C-alpha positions, 0 to 999 in steps of 0.5 A: 481480477476480482475487486476484492484484493486483500491479504489473507485473514490472520486469526486474531488469537494466533499471536497474543501481542505484548505491546510493551514498547508502545509508550517508548520514545520514538527514537528508542522504538525505531532503534529496537525496530531496526534491530529486530528488522535486521534479524528478520531480514537476515534470517535463513529460517524456512518456516512457513509459520510466521511467528517462528521466523526470527524477528517477526514476533519481536517486531509485532510485539512492538505494537502500533508504534512500529506500524509507521516504520513497517510501512516505510520498509514496505514502501522501499520493498513493495515485493515483500508481502510479509511486511504487509502481514506485519501491519495486518497482525498489529492493526488487525485490519482486513484489507479489501480494495472494495472498501474504497471502490474509487481506488485503482486495483493493482495486481500481484504482490506489489498491488497488495503492498500498495493497498496496505500503504494506501490504507495507512497513508489515506484509507484509514482517514475514512475509518470514522465515516465507515464505522458510523455507516456500518454501526447504523446498518448493524443496528438497523438489521438488529431492529429488523430481526435480520440476524445474518445481516447484523452479524455481517455488519458487526464482522465488518466493524471488526475488520476495520481493525484497531483503528476503530477501537477508539470509536467502538469504545465511545459507543461502549461508553454511551452504553452499548454493551453489544460491542464488547465481543468486538473489543475482545476480538480486536484485543486478543480477549483482553477484556476477559470472558465476562466483560462489563461496560465498567470493566471495559472502560477501566481497561481502556483508560489504562491501555488505550495508548498501547492499542491506538495507532499513531497518526500517519503521514499522507502520501507524497504526491505522485509516489504511487506506482503507475496505474493502467491509465498512467501507463497509457499516458506514458505510451502516448507521450513516448509516441508523441516523442517519436513523432517529434523526433521523426519531424526533427523536433528534437527539443520537443522529443527530448522534453517529452522523453525527459518527462517520462524518464523523471516521472515517479510513476513511470515503469522501468520499461517506460524509462528504458524507452524514454532513454532510447529516444534521448539517445537517438535525439543526441545521435541525430543532433550529431548526425550519427543516428542510423538505427531504430532504438532497441535494434543493433547497428547490424540490422538493416535500416528501414526504407527511406521516406519520401521526405528523406531530406527533411527527416532525421537519419534512421527510423523513429524509436 
């Protein structure tokens, strides 16, 4: 799988966002969001054009203030990729796993959803550093006359989304008029066709609250889905629990299985296997264990071991 895992790019001018609720009280905004979210979730619209889906445009029109609510819903419904697209439409952010190469890449819909959540909770903290690096590279390419390289770096700046707008406007304030087209791309041409530094700064002073993303809460510890490494750790723990069970170390087997069962990163399959081990531990303690976890009682039991007197009945899970 390619390390470039991202949501498809949404044309920035496709939906002119009216951010009329950006200054509203958080409680009022939450209530409005929940109403539109309910409309969107209960809609039976079959349209493939997102703005045609009832509630979608209304949610996006709430602006940056709605992003925390959308991310919460995305954390609760990681299979709903359209929630991630709402974040993208508002934040104007292109999500790429290669932006943060130390991150694990998750496949499928849940992977795309988690990339969005991690950007909101953690990745956007890197925006200032990434912006400065891209800005320096852009200027370097310009000085060297490398137009294609400069254009690519400017595009990457735009892909940072509106989270970079305050940083961009600081450069504009310092006299860099070359960034004005980037501001227009991120704000649906809010500056008009012939913006100047003075007009851009006046617009920003009047509208920056409507175009600034609110602070994000960090990820809760261990709230992320299991990575490949974590899945391997769970497999090992379950094998150790099976070994402990076979040696009549029921307390050890129970402790390991409980750790897997209660772990926030454990998959449903790991939890199922952990519960089977706990069931066998309980049966063995009562002297009733006769079958391998996951098998029926009618299936033949495995041959007895050479140390049958010391091993619990039945086969290890």
